[in-house]
C-alpha positions, 0 to 999 in steps of 0.5 A: 626240244627232242622231237619224237613219237610213240608208235604203239602198233609197231612198238617203237619210238620214232626219233626225228632230227631236231634240226629238220621238220617233216611237213607233208612228207617233205623234209624241211631244214629249220630256220635256225639250221640255216642260220648256223652259217650266219657270222656271229661276230666279234662278241661270240668269237671272243666268248669262244676263245675265253670259254674253257669248254664252249660247246658244253656251255652251248649245249647246256644253255640250249637245254636251259632254253628248252626247259624255260620254253616248256614252262612258258608254253604250259603256263600259256595253255592254262597249266599251273607250274610248281618248282621242284627241288631237282629243277635247276634254279636258273630255269626257274629264275628265267621263267620268273623273268618271263612272268614279269614281262607277261604281267607288265604286258597286260598291266601296261601294254603301251609302256611295255611295247614302247622302245627307244625305236618304237613309239606306240599309240595307246594300247587298250587290249592284248589278245592271245589264243592258246592255238597260237602258242608254240605253233609250227609254221612253214613255207614249202616253196622256200623249204623251211619251217620253224616254231613260233613261241607266241602270236598276239593281237594288239588293239589300240585306242584309235580303233586300229589292230595290229599283230605281232609274233614273239620269240623268247630268248634266254641267253645273256647276249642277243645276236643279229641272227635272232632278228633274221629268225623272227623275220622268217617266222613273221613271213611264214606266219603271214603266208600260211595263216593269212595274218598280217604281221606288223611287229616281230618281238624278241623278249630276252630273259636274263638276270644281267639285263635289269631288275625285271630280268627282261628286255624287249626288242621290236622289229617293224614291218620295214625291219622284217622285210630287210631281215627276211632278205638277209635270211634268204641270202643266208639260206642260199649259202647253207644250201650250197654248203650242204647240197646232199644233207638229209635229216637223221631219223632213228627208231628205238624199240619200246620192249627189250629182253635178252633175246631181243638184244641178241637177235635185233638191231637195237637202234635203227637209222632210217 
């Protein structure tokens, strides 16, 4: 997702480094930026060797993922989504797989949130709020931030209530680093919003999975605690390797003519 703002007063577009967040005038590397140094393992290295242009494929996959996230966010905020002819059909397919998941979550939440590892008690209600859709969470002390796809409340028949964050993934493979990512999001959400997170849920959306096109992976509190410790260790490795790294900010003009081109710097690095 490209991060920018339009400043009409000075007639410029401020472009922000997608790998960083600026919170209270402090630049924080994103959780996923830290996880760049996490070893992907044999499966990823095999794909890297066998793919003709892996970096182009990676960038295209990232663009697809951002587009799908955008459709999901609009839906959860009450907008009606329509397919248009120029849309990549893969984007629409993965969005429909998400629709399958969301439908199942409300029609049969107990079954949908039960995995081979997690056996749920009877769930009677899933509660969502628009404010907790694609929300930013951060930790100034740990120097990181990220965007959480969704926070839900789970009400059980026995009167218990639990909270879970959800992260959508659109790739064919689900890497271990995803668990560290949601663990960091869970810890930051708890600290910032004072909400106890009981589960971190990853919903994978891909045609290769099954007929419904989605698969659910759930981390428990114990998993979250362990994975968060791993994230903190990975963060320290990144910080050692990037001691002087700063975010790259640029400004673009909003009005251009030939005189402007001749007399001004077009793209400014800040």
